[in-house]
N, CA and C atoms of all chains as a GROMACS GRO file, in nm:
protein
  645
    1MET      N    1   2.751   2.727   5.725
    1MET     CA    2   2.679   2.665   5.565
    1MET      C    3   2.587   2.762   5.523
    2VAL      N    4   2.560   2.802   5.398
    2VAL     CA    5   2.456   2.900   5.370
    2VAL      C    6   2.330   2.819   5.341
    3THR      N    7   2.243   2.889   5.406
    3THR     CA    8   2.118   2.857   5.389
    3THR      C    9   2.040   2.953   5.368
    4TYR      N   10   2.029   3.050   5.284
    4TYR     CA   11   1.920   3.134   5.249
    4TYR      C   12   1.837   3.057   5.140
    5VAL      N   13   1.719   3.093   5.173
    5VAL     CA   14   1.632   3.038   5.079
    5VAL      C   15   1.643   3.023   4.941
    6THR      N   16   1.708   3.168   4.891
    6THR     CA   17   1.697   3.174   4.745
    6THR      C   18   1.816   3.131   4.705
    7ASN      N   19   1.910   3.066   4.775
    7ASN     CA   20   2.038   2.988   4.746
    7ASN      C   21   2.017   2.917   4.640
    8PHE      N   22   2.086   2.901   4.523
    8PHE     CA   23   2.037   2.839   4.339
    8PHE      C   24   1.983   2.686   4.420
    9SER      N   25   2.093   2.607   4.469
    9SER     CA   26   2.098   2.461   4.514
    9SER      C   27   2.098   2.410   4.644
   10ARG      N   28   2.052   2.521   4.719
   10ARG     CA   29   2.041   2.496   4.877
   10ARG      C   30   2.170   2.449   4.951
   11SER      N   31   2.278   2.456   4.846
   11SER     CA   32   2.419   2.410   4.909
   11SER      C   33   2.479   2.482   4.851
   12GLY      N   34   2.561   2.559   4.925
   12GLY     CA   35   2.701   2.649   4.888
   12GLY      C   36   2.806   2.553   4.783
   13LEU      N   37   2.810   2.428   4.839
   13LEU     CA   38   2.909   2.361   4.744
   13LEU      C   39   2.836   2.331   4.627
   14TYR      N   40   2.754   2.314   4.625
   14TYR     CA   41   2.708   2.274   4.503
   14TYR      C   42   2.718   2.378   4.389
   15ASP      N   43   2.638   2.512   4.470
   15ASP     CA   44   2.655   2.626   4.374
   15ASP      C   45   2.810   2.695   4.314
   16TRP      N   46   2.898   2.634   4.414
   16TRP     CA   47   3.036   2.673   4.395
   16TRP      C   48   3.098   2.563   4.254
   17MET      N   49   3.022   2.455   4.268
   17MET     CA   50   3.071   2.369   4.166
   17MET      C   51   3.015   2.405   4.038
   18ALA      N   52   2.889   2.438   4.049
   18ALA     CA   53   2.777   2.495   3.918
   18ALA      C   54   2.866   2.622   3.854
   19GLN      N   55   2.915   2.736   3.959
   19GLN     CA   56   2.963   2.815   3.902
   19GLN      C   57   3.078   2.827   3.835
   20ARG      N   58   3.184   2.697   3.844
   20ARG     CA   59   3.277   2.699   3.782
   20ARG      C   60   3.235   2.588   3.676
   21VAL      N   61   3.169   2.499   3.656
   21VAL     CA   62   3.136   2.389   3.572
   21VAL      C   63   3.102   2.517   3.463
   22SER      N   64   3.006   2.604   3.472
   22SER     CA   65   2.922   2.705   3.398
   22SER      C   66   3.036   2.791   3.346
   23ALA      N   67   3.129   2.819   3.424
   23ALA     CA   68   3.234   2.912   3.378
   23ALA      C   69   3.320   2.839   3.262
   24VAL      N   70   3.349   2.743   3.279
   24VAL     CA   71   3.425   2.651   3.174
   24VAL      C   72   3.350   2.635   3.049
   25VAL      N   73   3.220   2.586   3.070
   25VAL     CA   74   3.161   2.638   2.919
   25VAL      C   75   3.151   2.719   2.863
   26LEU      N   76   3.103   2.843   2.954
   26LEU     CA   77   3.139   2.985   2.877
   26LEU      C   78   3.267   3.018   2.818
   27ALA      N   79   3.365   3.014   2.901
   27ALA     CA   80   3.490   3.060   2.835
   27ALA      C   81   3.525   2.968   2.677
   28VAL      N   82   3.487   2.823   2.705
   28VAL     CA   83   3.518   2.750   2.591
   28VAL      C   84   3.393   2.796   2.454
   29TYR      N   85   3.286   2.850   2.495
   29TYR     CA   86   3.226   2.902   2.363
   29TYR      C   87   3.246   3.025   2.367
   30THR      N   88   3.328   3.128   2.422
   30THR     CA   89   3.335   3.272   2.405
   30THR      C   90   3.497   3.278   2.302
   31ILE      N   91   3.585   3.186   2.352
   31ILE     CA   92   3.660   3.172   2.272
   31ILE      C   93   3.650   3.106   2.134
   32PHE      N   94   3.568   2.996   2.141
   32PHE     CA   95   3.575   2.972   2.005
   32PHE      C   96   3.509   3.050   1.901
   33LEU      N   97   3.391   3.150   1.999
   33LEU     CA   98   3.294   3.244   1.862
   33LEU      C   99   3.393   3.338   1.827
   34LEU      N  100   3.486   3.388   1.916
   34LEU     CA  101   3.552   3.489   1.894
   34LEU      C  102   3.670   3.465   1.772
   35GLY      N  103   3.712   3.338   1.836
   35GLY     CA  104   3.803   3.287   1.750
   35GLY      C  105   3.772   3.246   1.559
   36TYR      N  106   3.647   3.264   1.549
   36TYR     CA  107   3.579   3.178   1.479
   36TYR      C  108   3.564   3.340   1.387
   37VAL      N  109   3.482   3.413   1.430
   37VAL     CA  110   3.448   3.543   1.394
   37VAL      C  111   3.621   3.618   1.343
   38ILE      N  112   3.713   3.624   1.444
   38ILE     CA  113   3.828   3.693   1.404
   38ILE      C  114   3.908   3.588   1.293
   39ALA      N  115   3.880   3.472   1.285
   39ALA     CA  116   3.960   3.390   1.175
   39ALA      C  117   3.882   3.393   1.057
   40ASN      N  118   3.768   3.436   1.039
   40ASN     CA  119   3.686   3.458   0.911
   40ASN      C  120   3.633   3.612   0.903
   41PRO      N  121   3.740   3.704   0.830
   41PRO     CA  122   3.704   3.863   0.818
   41PRO      C  123   3.613   3.860   0.695
   42GLY      N  124   3.506   3.919   0.702
   42GLY     CA  125   3.411   3.958   0.592
   42GLY      C  126   3.331   3.864   0.570
   43MET      N  127   3.299   3.796   0.661
   43MET     CA  128   3.215   3.660   0.644
   43MET      C  129   3.070   3.721   0.593
   44ASP      N  130   3.006   3.645   0.535
   44ASP     CA  131   2.875   3.650   0.440
   44ASP      C  132   2.760   3.616   0.553
   45TYR      N  133   2.642   3.625   0.513
   45TYR     CA  134   2.511   3.573   0.588
   45TYR      C  135   2.516   3.455   0.578
   46ALA      N  136   2.554   3.392   0.428
   46ALA     CA  137   2.559   3.233   0.415
   46ALA      C  138   2.623   3.157   0.504
   47GLN      N  139   2.751   3.177   0.540
   47GLN     CA  140   2.860   3.120   0.632
   47GLN      C  141   2.814   3.138   0.765
   48TRP      N  142   2.769   3.251   0.780
   48TRP     CA  143   2.718   3.284   0.956
   48TRP      C  144   2.589   3.184   0.972
   49ASN      N  145   2.505   3.188   0.896
   49ASN     CA  146   2.375   3.162   0.901
   49ASN      C  147   2.386   2.984   0.908
   50SER      N  148   2.463   2.931   0.823
   50SER     CA  149   2.513   2.771   0.799
   50SER      C  150   2.579   2.739   0.954
   51LEU      N  151   2.667   2.828   0.996
   51LEU     CA  152   2.715   2.787   1.138
   51LEU      C  153   2.616   2.751   1.240
   52PHE      N  154   2.524   2.852   1.233
   52PHE     CA  155   2.430   2.817   1.335
   52PHE      C  156   2.330   2.728   1.302
   53SER      N  157   2.296   2.674   1.192
   53SER     CA  158   2.234   2.580   1.142
   53SER      C  159   2.251   2.437   1.147
   54GLN      N  160   2.371   2.440   1.185
   54GLN     CA  161   2.430   2.297   1.238
   54GLN      C  162   2.370   2.241   1.364
   55GLY      N  163   2.380   2.138   1.396
   55GLY     CA  164   2.285   2.082   1.488
   55GLY      C  165   2.414   2.095   1.611
   56TRP      N  166   2.506   2.056   1.604
   56TRP     CA  167   2.634   2.056   1.710
   56TRP      C  168   2.650   2.220   1.751
   57MET      N  169   2.647   2.295   1.659
   57MET     CA  170   2.626   2.464   1.721
   57MET      C  171   2.522   2.502   1.804
   58ARG      N  172   2.408   2.412   1.748
   58ARG     CA  173   2.266   2.441   1.850
   58ARG      C  174   2.300   2.404   1.971
   59VAL      N  175   2.331   2.294   1.982
   59VAL     CA  176   2.363   2.246   2.116
   59VAL      C  177   2.438   2.293   2.186
   60PHE      N  178   2.544   2.313   2.109
   60PHE     CA  179   2.675   2.419   2.211
   60PHE      C  180   2.604   2.552   2.253
   61SER      N  181   2.543   2.598   2.159
   61SER     CA  182   2.497   2.716   2.187
   61SER      C  183   2.383   2.742   2.303
   62LEU      N  184   2.295   2.620   2.307
   62LEU     CA  185   2.188   2.597   2.378
   62LEU      C  186   2.260   2.559   2.551
   63LEU      N  187   2.372   2.475   2.515
   63LEU     CA  188   2.440   2.448   2.657
   63LEU      C  189   2.499   2.568   2.731
   64THR      N  190   2.553   2.641   2.632
   64THR     CA  191   2.597   2.778   2.684
   64THR      C  192   2.467   2.864   2.733
   65LEU      N  193   2.406   2.854   2.707
   65LEU     CA  194   2.253   2.948   2.738
   65LEU      C  195   2.230   2.935   2.862
   66VAL      N  196   2.208   2.777   2.881
   66VAL     CA  197   2.212   2.700   3.045
   66VAL      C  198   2.292   2.752   3.136
   67ALA      N  199   2.417   2.752   3.078
   67ALA     CA  200   2.554   2.771   3.174
   67ALA      C  201   2.503   2.947   3.180
   68LEU      N  202   2.526   2.998   3.119
   68LEU     CA  203   2.489   3.154   3.135
   68LEU      C  204   2.374   3.163   3.286
   69GLY      N  205   2.271   3.084   3.213
   69GLY     CA  206   2.188   3.116   3.339
   69GLY      C  207   2.198   3.056   3.462
   70ALA      N  208   2.306   2.979   3.492
   70ALA     CA  209   2.310   2.927   3.617
   70ALA      C  210   2.431   3.006   3.670
   71HIS      N  211   2.506   3.043   3.548
   71HIS     CA  212   2.657   3.125   3.616
   71HIS      C  213   2.566   3.283   3.676
   72ALA      N  214   2.501   3.346   3.591
   72ALA     CA  215   2.446   3.484   3.628
   72ALA      C  216   2.378   3.459   3.751
   73TRP      N  217   2.297   3.369   3.773
   73TRP     CA  218   2.222   3.358   3.873
   73TRP      C  219   2.331   3.337   4.028
   74VAL      N  220   2.413   3.252   4.026
   74VAL     CA  221   2.522   3.240   4.102
   74VAL      C  222   2.552   3.354   4.147
   75GLY      N  223   2.601   3.419   4.041
   75GLY     CA  224   2.690   3.567   4.044
   75GLY      C  225   2.593   3.657   4.120
   76MET      N  226   2.471   3.686   4.048
   76MET     CA  227   2.390   3.805   4.083
   76MET      C  228   2.332   3.757   4.255
   77TRP      N  229   2.334   3.644   4.264
   77TRP     CA  230   2.310   3.606   4.448
   77TRP      C  231   2.398   3.624   4.529
   78THR      N  232   2.491   3.588   4.487
   78THR     CA  233   2.631   3.616   4.542
   78THR      C  234   2.644   3.799   4.562
   79ILE      N  235   2.668   3.875   4.454
   79ILE     CA  236   2.673   3.989   4.479
   79ILE      C  237   2.539   4.051   4.556
   80THR      N  238   2.431   4.015   4.556
   80THR     CA  239   2.270   4.075   4.616
   80THR      C  240   2.325   4.046   4.741
   81THR      N  241   2.337   3.914   4.813
   81THR     CA  242   2.377   3.888   4.914
   81THR      C  243   2.471   3.945   5.012
   82ASP      N  244   2.585   3.984   4.933
   82ASP     CA  245   2.710   4.094   4.992
   82ASP      C  246   2.679   4.183   5.024
   83TYR      N  247   2.581   4.274   4.916
   83TYR     CA  248   2.606   4.403   4.935
   83TYR      C  249   2.454   4.446   4.980
   84LEU      N  250   2.306   4.391   4.932
   84LEU     CA  251   2.190   4.443   4.961
   84LEU      C  252   2.171   4.375   5.116
   85THR      N  253   2.236   4.392   5.225
   85THR     CA  254   2.204   4.365   5.325
   85THR      C  255   2.137   4.478   5.423
   86GLN      N  256   2.103   4.362   5.553
   86GLN     CA  257   2.022   4.506   5.653
   86GLN      C  258   2.125   4.575   5.705
   87MET      N  259   2.278   4.567   5.712
   87MET     CA  260   2.371   4.644   5.751
   87MET      C  261   2.377   4.768   5.645
   88ALA      N  262   2.373   4.753   5.528
   88ALA     CA  263   2.362   4.873   5.428
   88ALA      C  264   2.240   4.923   5.406
   89LEU      N  265   2.131   4.809   5.420
   89LEU     CA  266   1.987   4.903   5.381
   89LEU      C  267   1.851   4.899   5.483
   90GLY      N  268   1.895   4.848   5.585
   90GLY     CA  269   1.809   4.871   5.734
   90GLY      C  270   1.724   4.769   5.718
   91LYS      N  271   1.598   4.780   5.758
   91LYS     CA  272   1.492   4.658   5.780
   91LYS      C  273   1.438   4.601   5.631
   92TRP      N  274   1.429   4.710   5.548
   92TRP     CA  275   1.396   4.634   5.422
   92TRP      C  276   1.448   4.560   5.337
   93ALA      N  277   1.574   4.535   5.361
   93ALA     CA  278   1.662   4.490   5.294
   93ALA      C  279   1.629   4.346   5.256
   94GLY      N  280   1.572   4.276   5.320
   94GLY     CA  281   1.508   4.164   5.284
   94GLY      C  282   1.426   4.164   5.137
   95ALA      N  283   1.348   4.272   5.146
   95ALA     CA  284   1.222   4.298   5.040
   95ALA      C  285   1.307   4.330   4.929
   96VAL      N  286   1.409   4.417   4.980
   96VAL     CA  287   1.483   4.511   4.842
   96VAL      C  288   1.572   4.397   4.770
   97ARG      N  289   1.604   4.303   4.831
   97ARG     CA  290   1.699   4.190   4.806
   97ARG      C  291   1.638   4.105   4.729
   98PHE      N  292   1.527   4.056   4.771
   98PHE     CA  293   1.430   3.964   4.687
   98PHE      C  294   1.361   4.008   4.556
   99LEU      N  295   1.343   4.138   4.568
   99LEU     CA  296   1.295   4.246   4.444
   99LEU      C  297   1.414   4.185   4.356
  100VAL      N  298   1.522   4.271   4.379
  100VAL     CA  299   1.605   4.254   4.309
  100VAL      C  300   1.650   4.111   4.206
  101GLN      N  301   1.663   3.993   4.287
  101GLN     CA  302   1.707   3.863   4.285
  101GLN      C  303   1.583   3.817   4.178
  102SER      N  304   1.468   3.894   4.196
  102SER     CA  305   1.359   3.823   4.112
  102SER      C  306   1.368   3.866   3.976
  103LEU      N  307   1.389   4.024   3.980
  103LEU     CA  308   1.379   4.092   3.849
  103LEU      C  309   1.523   4.030   3.765
  104CYS      N  310   1.640   3.998   3.848
  104CYS     CA  311   1.758   3.899   3.744
  104CYS      C  312   1.678   3.791   3.713
  105GLY      N  313   1.606   3.703   3.782
  105GLY     CA  314   1.554   3.554   3.749
  105GLY      C  315   1.456   3.568   3.624
  106VAL      N  316   1.380   3.684   3.622
  106VAL     CA  317   1.316   3.695   3.503
  106VAL      C  318   1.396   3.744   3.416
  107LEU      N  319   1.447   3.838   3.431
  107LEU     CA  320   1.551   3.905   3.289
  107LEU      C  321   1.619   3.741   3.242
  108MET      N  322   1.663   3.690   3.298
  108MET     CA  323   1.766   3.567   3.269
  108MET      C  324   1.671   3.494   3.179
  109PHE      N  325   1.547   3.445   3.247
  109PHE     CA  326   1.441   3.375   3.160
  109PHE      C  327   1.409   3.398   3.062
  110VAL      N  328   1.400   3.536   3.034
  110VAL     CA  329   1.352   3.615   2.940
  110VAL      C  330   1.458   3.587   2.812
  111LEU      N  331   1.568   3.619   2.873
  111LEU     CA  332   1.677   3.591   2.766
  111LEU      C  333   1.712   3.437   2.736
  112PHE      N  334   1.696   3.356   2.838
  112PHE     CA  335   1.697   3.219   2.800
  112PHE      C  336   1.611   3.205   2.682
  113VAL      N  337   1.478   3.216   2.730
  113VAL     CA  338   1.370   3.187   2.597
  113VAL      C  339   1.412   3.241   2.439
  114TRP      N  340   1.440   3.388   2.472
  114TRP     CA  341   1.491   3.439   2.343
  114TRP      C  342   1.568   3.371   2.293
  115GLY      N  343   1.700   3.341   2.330
  115GLY     CA  344   1.786   3.270   2.286
  115GLY      C  345   1.760   3.128   2.200
  116ILE      N  346   1.672   3.058   2.274
  116ILE     CA  347   1.621   2.981   2.216
  116ILE      C  348   1.541   2.974   2.089
  117GLN      N  349   1.439   3.087   2.108
  117GLN     CA  350   1.369   3.117   1.974
  117GLN      C  351   1.487   3.146   1.850
  118ILE      N  352   1.602   3.217   1.914
  118ILE     CA  353   1.673   3.292   1.790
  118ILE      C  354   1.758   3.153   1.714
  119LEU      N  355   1.787   3.038   1.834
  119LEU     CA  356   1.827   2.950   1.760
  119LEU      C  357   1.778   2.856   1.679
  120TRP      N  358   1.635   2.821   1.733
  120TRP     CA  359   1.540   2.745   1.638
  120TRP      C  360   1.457   2.800   1.565
  121GLY      N  361   1.486   2.960   1.554
  121GLY     CA  362   1.412   3.033   1.459
  121GLY      C  363   1.446   3.026   1.309
  122ILE      N  364   1.599   2.999   1.276
  122ILE     CA  365   1.613   3.036   1.152
  122ILE      C  366   1.626   2.841   1.088
  123MET      N  367   2.759   4.304   3.246
  123MET     CA  368   2.770   4.225   3.185
  123MET      C  369   2.610   4.164   3.135
  124PHE      N  370   2.540   4.184   3.229
  124PHE     CA  371   2.405   4.135   3.202
  124PHE      C  372   2.337   4.197   3.091
  125PHE      N  373   2.364   4.334   3.124
  125PHE     CA  374   2.300   4.407   3.017
  125PHE      C  375   2.358   4.375   2.868
  126GLY      N  376   2.463   4.373   2.870
  126GLY     CA  377   2.561   4.297   2.761
  126GLY      C  378   2.497   4.217   2.661
  127ILE      N  379   2.463   4.124   2.769
  127ILE     CA  380   2.407   4.005   2.708
  127ILE      C  381   2.279   4.053   2.600
  128ILE      N  382   2.245   4.166   2.637
  128ILE     CA  383   2.086   4.190   2.562
  128ILE      C  384   2.133   4.235   2.431
  129VAL      N  385   2.229   4.310   2.461
  129VAL     CA  386   2.270   4.392   2.308
  129VAL      C  387   2.349   4.262   2.188
  130LEU      N  388   2.459   4.162   2.250
  130LEU     CA  389   2.489   4.063   2.191
  130LEU      C  390   2.365   3.956   2.148
  131LEU      N  391   2.245   3.933   2.212
  131LEU     CA  392   2.153   3.844   2.148
  131LEU      C  393   2.074   3.911   2.069
  132TRP      N  394   2.066   4.063   2.077
  132TRP     CA  395   1.996   4.145   1.978
  132TRP      C  396   2.076   4.123   1.838
  133GLY      N  397   2.214   4.155   1.843
  133GLY     CA  398   2.282   4.152   1.717
  133GLY      C  399   2.274   3.976   1.696
  134LEU      N  400   2.284   3.896   1.758
  134LEU     CA  401   2.276   3.756   1.672
  134LEU      C  402   2.126   3.728   1.620
  135ASP      N  403   2.022   3.777   1.706
  135ASP     CA  404   1.875   3.760   1.663
  135ASP      C  405   1.867   3.821   1.506
  136LYS      N  406   1.910   3.916   1.495
  136LYS     CA  407   1.901   4.015   1.387
  136LYS      C  408   1.983   3.969   1.269
  137SER      N  409   2.136   3.935   1.280
  137SER     CA  410   2.204   3.891   1.191
  137SER      C  411   2.172   3.751   1.145
  138LEU      N  412   2.105   3.656   1.246
  138LEU     CA  413   2.048   3.531   1.172
  138LEU      C  414   1.947   3.523   1.094
  139ALA      N  415   1.856   3.652   1.135
  139ALA     CA  416   1.734   3.641   1.084
  139ALA      C  417   1.706   3.624   0.932
  140SER      N  418   1.756   3.717   0.869
  140SER     CA  419   1.747   3.746   0.771
  140SER      C  420   1.914   3.789   0.679
  141GLU      N  421   1.907   3.794   0.545
  141GLU     CA  422   2.051   3.858   0.500
  141GLU      C  423   2.025   4.012   0.505
  142GLN      N  424   1.953   4.060   0.517
  142GLN     CA  425   1.923   4.214   0.514
  142GLN      C  426   1.934   4.231   0.692
  143GLY      N  427   1.898   4.166   0.776
  143GLY     CA  428   1.941   4.213   0.878
  143GLY      C  429   2.089   4.164   0.929
  144PHE      N  430   2.176   4.069   0.863
  144PHE     CA  431   2.275   4.085   0.834
  144PHE      C  432   2.352   4.179   0.805
  145ALA      N  433   2.325   4.248   0.712
  145ALA     CA  434   2.392   4.348   0.634
  145ALA      C  435   2.337   4.501   0.731
  146GLU      N  436   2.260   4.510   0.809
  146GLU     CA  437   2.218   4.629   0.903
  146GLU      C  438   2.304   4.591   1.018
  147VAL      N  439   2.356   4.474   1.084
  147VAL     CA  440   2.396   4.469   1.179
  147VAL      C  441   2.573   4.510   1.147
  148LYS      N  442   2.631   4.454   1.027
  148LYS     CA  443   2.732   4.485   0.979
  148LYS      C  444   2.732   4.617   0.962
  149GLU      N  445   2.647   4.681   0.889
  149GLU     CA  446   2.654   4.849   0.881
  149GLU      C  447   2.659   4.912   1.009
  150CYS      N  448   2.592   4.857   1.085
  150CYS     CA  449   2.566   4.946   1.233
  150CYS      C  450   2.705   4.951   1.307
  151LEU      N  451   2.762   4.829   1.265
  151LEU     CA  452   2.911   4.838   1.328
  151LEU      C  453   3.038   4.904   1.299
  152THR      N  454   2.992   4.956   1.181
  152THR     CA  455   3.087   5.040   1.137
  152THR      C  456   3.091   5.175   1.216
  153GLY      N  457   2.955   5.222   1.277
  153GLY     CA  458   2.951   5.351   1.320
  153GLY      C  459   3.085   5.364   1.467
  154GLY      N  460   3.097   5.475   1.486
  154GLY     CA  461   3.190   5.498   1.595
  154GLY      C  462   3.130   5.442   1.728
  155PHE      N  463   3.015   5.492   1.753
  155PHE     CA  464   2.947   5.518   1.898
  155PHE      C  465   2.914   5.322   1.917
  156ALA      N  466   2.899   5.254   1.802
  156ALA     CA  467   2.888   5.126   1.805
  156ALA      C  468   2.982   5.038   1.858
  157LYS      N  469   3.114   5.064   1.766
  157LYS     CA  470   3.197   5.013   1.819
  157LYS      C  471   3.286   5.043   1.954
  158LEU      N  472   3.259   5.153   1.997
  158LEU     CA  473   3.254   5.195   2.141
  158LEU      C  474   3.210   5.074   2.240
  159VAL      N  475   3.084   5.059   2.212
  159VAL     CA  476   2.992   4.996   2.299
  159VAL      C  477   3.059   4.805   2.318
  160VAL      N  478   3.068   4.783   2.141
  160VAL     CA  479   3.157   4.650   2.132
  160VAL      C  480   3.255   4.637   2.210
  161TRP      N  481   3.366   4.728   2.208
  161TRP     CA  482   3.487   4.722   2.298
  161TRP      C  483   3.450   4.723   2.426
  162GLY      N  484   3.370   4.816   2.458
  162GLY     CA  485   3.331   4.825   2.611
  162GLY      C  486   3.261   4.686   2.656
  163LEU      N  487   3.198   4.605   2.582
  163LEU     CA  488   3.132   4.478   2.625
  163LEU      C  489   3.271   4.380   2.589
  164LEU      N  490   3.327   4.377   2.506
  164LEU     CA  491   3.453   4.301   2.510
  164LEU      C  492   3.526   4.319   2.602
  165SER      N  493   3.556   4.418   2.682
  165SER     CA  494   3.657   4.446   2.779
  165SER      C  495   3.628   4.360   2.892
  166ALA      N  496   3.473   4.414   2.933
  166ALA     CA  497   3.412   4.389   3.049
  166ALA      C  498   3.438   4.192   3.045
  167LEU      N  499   3.399   4.140   2.944
  167LEU     CA  500   3.383   4.022   2.908
  167LEU      C  501   3.570   3.952   2.914
  168LEU      N  502   3.644   4.020   2.858
  168LEU     CA  503   3.787   3.963   2.861
  168LEU      C  504   3.850   3.984   3.021
  169TYR      N  505   3.817   4.099   3.068
  169TYR     CA  506   3.887   4.095   3.233
  169TYR      C  507   3.770   4.004   3.306
  170HIS      N  508   3.673   3.985   3.278
  170HIS     CA  509   3.648   3.860   3.356
  170HIS      C  510   3.656   3.742   3.328
  171LEU      N  511   3.693   3.727   3.213
  171LEU     CA  512   3.746   3.586   3.146
  171LEU      C  513   3.876   3.555   3.211
  172VAL      N  514   3.997   3.642   3.220
  172VAL     CA  515   4.099   3.630   3.274
  172VAL      C  516   4.074   3.607   3.420
  173ALA      N  517   4.004   3.689   3.486
  173ALA     CA  518   4.020   3.686   3.642
  173ALA      C  519   3.924   3.558   3.638
  174GLY      N  520   3.883   3.522   3.585
  174GLY     CA  521   3.776   3.381   3.603
  174GLY      C  522   3.895   3.293   3.632
  175ILE      N  523   3.957   3.271   3.501
  175ILE     CA  524   4.077   3.181   3.501
  175ILE      C  525   4.148   3.171   3.603
  176ARG      N  526   4.183   3.294   3.642
  176ARG     CA  527   4.286   3.301   3.778
  176ARG      C  528   4.225   3.210   3.869
  177HIS      N  529   4.065   3.231   3.905
  177HIS     CA  530   4.002   3.206   4.032
  177HIS      C  531   3.991   3.052   4.017
  178VAL      N  532   3.989   2.990   3.898
  178VAL     CA  533   3.984   2.851   3.882
  178VAL      C  534   4.131   2.782   3.913
  179LEU      N  535   4.237   2.864   3.865
  179LEU     CA  536   4.348   2.813   3.909
  179LEU      C  537   4.376   2.803   4.040
  180MET      N  538   4.330   2.891   4.113
  180MET     CA  539   4.361   2.923   4.270
  180MET      C  540   4.296   2.801   4.296
  181ASP      N  541   4.136   2.802   4.278
  181ASP     CA  542   4.070   2.693   4.318
  181ASP      C  543   4.163   2.544   4.309
  182MET      N  544   4.234   2.523   4.228
  182MET     CA  545   4.311   2.389   4.182
  182MET      C  546   4.413   2.416   4.272
  183GLY      N  547   4.479   2.497   4.339
  183GLY     CA  548   4.586   2.516   4.409
  183GLY      C  549   4.703   2.523   4.318
  184LEU      N  550   4.700   2.588   4.184
  184LEU     CA  551   4.781   2.578   4.083
  184LEU      C  552   4.824   2.718   4.064
  185ALA      N  553   4.802   2.823   4.129
  185ALA     CA  554   4.872   2.979   4.122
  185ALA      C  555   4.915   2.992   4.277
  186GLY      N  556   4.976   2.887   4.333
  186GLY     CA  557   5.056   2.932   4.479
  186GLY      C  558   4.937   2.990   4.582
  187GLU      N  559   4.975   2.986   4.690
  187GLU     CA  560   4.910   3.048   4.813
  187GLU      C  561   4.948   3.101   4.917
  188THR      N  562   5.070   3.153   4.867
  188THR     CA  563   5.131   3.266   4.954
  188THR      C  564   5.091   3.394   4.910
  189MET      N  565   5.107   3.496   5.034
  189MET     CA  566   5.111   3.645   5.008
  189MET      C  567   5.160   3.679   4.818
  190GLU      N  568   5.321   3.650   4.822
  190GLU     CA  569   5.363   3.691   4.726
  190GLU      C  570   5.270   3.642   4.587
  191ALA      N  571   5.269   3.512   4.614
  191ALA     CA  572   5.190   3.465   4.450
  191ALA      C  573   5.071   3.525   4.453
  192GLY      N  574   4.959   3.579   4.562
  192GLY     CA  575   4.833   3.616   4.557
  192GLY      C  576   4.878   3.754   4.489
  193LYS      N  577   4.986   3.853   4.517
  193LYS     CA  578   5.006   3.995   4.455
  193LYS      C  579   5.031   3.963   4.328
  194LEU      N  580   5.117   3.899   4.302
  194LEU     CA  581   5.166   3.870   4.145
  194LEU      C  582   5.076   3.816   4.065
  195GLY      N  583   4.958   3.740   4.106
  195GLY     CA  584   4.844   3.680   4.024
  195GLY      C  585   4.782   3.820   3.980
  196SER      N  586   4.730   3.896   4.098
  196SER     CA  587   4.652   4.004   4.063
  196SER      C  588   4.693   4.105   3.966
  197LYS      N  589   4.818   4.119   3.990
  197LYS     CA  590   4.891   4.221   3.886
  197LYS      C  591   4.889   4.138   3.754
  198ALA      N  592   4.915   3.998   3.727
  198ALA     CA  593   4.907   3.933   3.596
  198ALA      C  594   4.784   3.957   3.556
  199VAL      N  595   4.676   3.924   3.632
  199VAL     CA  596   4.558   3.930   3.573
  199VAL      C  597   4.533   4.096   3.496
  200LEU      N  598   4.541   4.172   3.557
  200LEU     CA  599   4.549   4.309   3.528
  200LEU      C  600   4.613   4.342   3.377
  201VAL      N  601   4.757   4.276   3.374
  201VAL     CA  602   4.832   4.321   3.274
  201VAL      C  603   4.775   4.226   3.158
  202ILE      N  604   4.749   4.096   3.164
  202ILE     CA  605   4.722   3.997   3.045
  202ILE      C  606   4.572   4.067   3.014
  203ALA      N  607   4.480   4.124   3.103
  203ALA     CA  608   4.362   4.163   3.039
  203ALA      C  609   4.337   4.289   2.971
  204ALA      N  610   4.481   4.365   3.014
  204ALA     CA  611   4.507   4.508   2.941
  204ALA      C  612   4.523   4.470   2.806
  205VAL      N  613   4.637   4.398   2.803
  205VAL     CA  614   4.680   4.350   2.685
  205VAL      C  615   4.574   4.311   2.570
  206LEU      N  616   4.492   4.204   2.622
  206LEU     CA  617   4.363   4.149   2.551
  206LEU      C  618   4.293   4.263   2.500
  207ILE      N  619   4.268   4.393   2.590
  207ILE     CA  620   4.160   4.460   2.573
  207ILE      C  621   4.218   4.572   2.460
  208LEU      N  622   4.343   4.603   2.456
  208LEU     CA  623   4.413   4.660   2.363
  208LEU      C  624   4.379   4.597   2.244
  209LEU      N  625   4.415   4.475   2.217
  209LEU     CA  626   4.436   4.406   2.095
  209LEU      C  627   4.280   4.393   2.047
  210ALA      N  628   4.189   4.364   2.133
  210ALA     CA  629   4.056   4.361   2.089
  210ALA      C  630   3.986   4.515   2.039
  211GLY      N  631   4.091   4.650   2.081
  211GLY     CA  632   4.032   4.745   2.018
  211GLY      C  633   4.106   4.745   1.894
  212VAL      N  634   4.221   4.737   1.870
  212VAL     CA  635   4.294   4.706   1.722
  212VAL      C  636   4.238   4.605   1.672
  213TRP      N  637   4.175   4.517   1.685
  213TRP     CA  638   4.085   4.448   1.606
  213TRP      C  639   3.955   4.511   1.557
  214ILE      N  640   3.892   4.589   1.661
  214ILE     CA  641   3.760   4.670   1.618
  214ILE      C  642   3.782   4.780   1.521
  215TRP      N  643   3.910   4.869   1.538
  215TRP     CA  644   3.903   4.970   1.470
  215TRP      C  645   4.015   4.936   1.351
   0.00000   0.00000   0.00000
């Protein structure tokens, strides 16, 4: 069982589930937005702005931001615990790994807040 | 992909902030280098998406659990992702 203290939910199974649920949200949003842009060539500012002004689109976008945060965290956590190990880096591995994870966490949080500002700033 | 999000959020921010910002982003996207960056981002995203869908299918036991199915699945991901990436390139240029 996974018991690292930086593990997202203190449970590998829950992380596994969060990774997949967030993946579905991200996939649906990506396909929707790409499809929308492809289906509307030569879109103008008014149409783009009105899409993101609608309540459901803001909720959908915010949900995607939350999913992105969870998905990126579990993903980066997995990568850092797989590769930034004692075997690869020696005795400072723990500190290096924690530092990289912290940077990812801070960056993700900044992006999250920025996203909210964009969505509610228009 | 982590850093790609920054570029995408920047584009979203600017394009939604004002009519002028929208025009600037549109203008920027006509440049060759910007197109290359967007294509790179879309490529990473599409490959991640296709491989991720295979992952979920495998989790649900729908992708077969033999060595043969595993090899076929990983090849299918590469082929499908390559086709989508090519289509994305056609769309961008």
